[in-house]
C-alpha positions in Angstrom: 4.6 30.3 10.9 1.3 29.8 9.1 1.3 26.0 9.6 2.2 25.9 13.3 -0.4 23.9 15.3 -2.3 22.8 12.1 -3.0 19.2 11.1 -3.0 18.2 7.5 -4.2 14.9 6.3 -2.9 13.8 3.0 -1.7 10.7 1.1 0.1 10.0 -2.0 -1.2 9.1 -5.4 -2.9 5.7 -5.5 -0.6 3.0 -6.8 -0.4 -0.8 -7.0 2.2 -3.5 -6.3 3.3 -3.7 -9.9 4.1 0.0 -9.8 6.0 -0.5 -6.6 8.0 -3.3 -8.3 8.9 -0.9 -11.1 10.2 1.7 -8.6 12.2 -0.9 -6.8 13.6 -2.0 -10.2 14.7 1.5 -10.9 16.3 2.0 -7.5 18.0 -1.3 -7.3 19.1 -1.4 -11.0 17.7 -4.9 -11.6 14.3 -6.1 -12.6 11.8 -6.8 -9.8 8.6 -8.5 -10.8 5.4 -8.5 -8.8 3.6 -11.8 -9.0 0.0 -11.7 -7.6 -1.5 -14.8 -6.0 -5.0 -15.7 -5.2 -6.3 -15.7 -1.6 -6.3 -19.5 -1.7 -2.7 -19.6 -2.8 -1.7 -17.1 -0.1 -3.6 -19.1 2.6 -1.9 -22.4 1.5 1.5 -20.7 1.7 0.9 -19.3 5.1 -0.4 -22.6 6.4 2.7 -24.3 4.9 4.8 -21.9 7.0 3.0 -22.9 10.1 1.3 -19.5 10.7 -1.5 -19.6 13.3 -5.1 -19.5 12.1 -5.9 -16.1 13.7 -2.9 -14.6 11.8 -3.9 -16.2 8.5 -7.5 -14.8 8.9 -6.1 -11.4 9.8 -3.7 -11.3 6.8 -6.4 -12.5 4.3 -8.9 -9.9 5.7 -6.4 -7.1 5.4 -5.5 -8.2 1.9 -9.2 -8.3 0.9 -9.8 -4.8 2.3 -6.7 -3.4 0.7 -7.6 -4.9 -2.7 -10.8 -2.8 -2.6 -8.7 0.3 -1.9 -10.5 0.7 1.5 -7.3 1.5 3.3 -6.2 4.2 1.0 -7.5 7.3 -0.7 -5.8 9.8 -2.9 -5.7 13.1 -1.2 -2.8 15.2 -2.5 -4.6 18.5 -2.5 -3.4 19.7 1.0 0.2 19.3 0.1 -0.3 21.0 -3.3 -2.0 23.9 -1.5 1.0 24.2 1.0 3.5 24.1 -1.8 1.6 26.5 -4.1 -0.9 28.6 -2.1 -1.9 30.8 -5.1 
């Protein structure tokens, strides 16, 4: 059991919402289109839904961080090493 007790940190290949929409399209068998919106448009929509200010701020901050890829990295090497240790 060479992996017992070990911790591996890895993620998948970096992707974007348009690529997610393409995968959903394939799985569902119908076209799914990603439509990006500006931060201002997103804020207006959240306010129109009656979301509290703190949640709007949180959502916009998270979106801003994610847009800069700060929440994700591409680290597929550990799983590649496990699958093909040669």
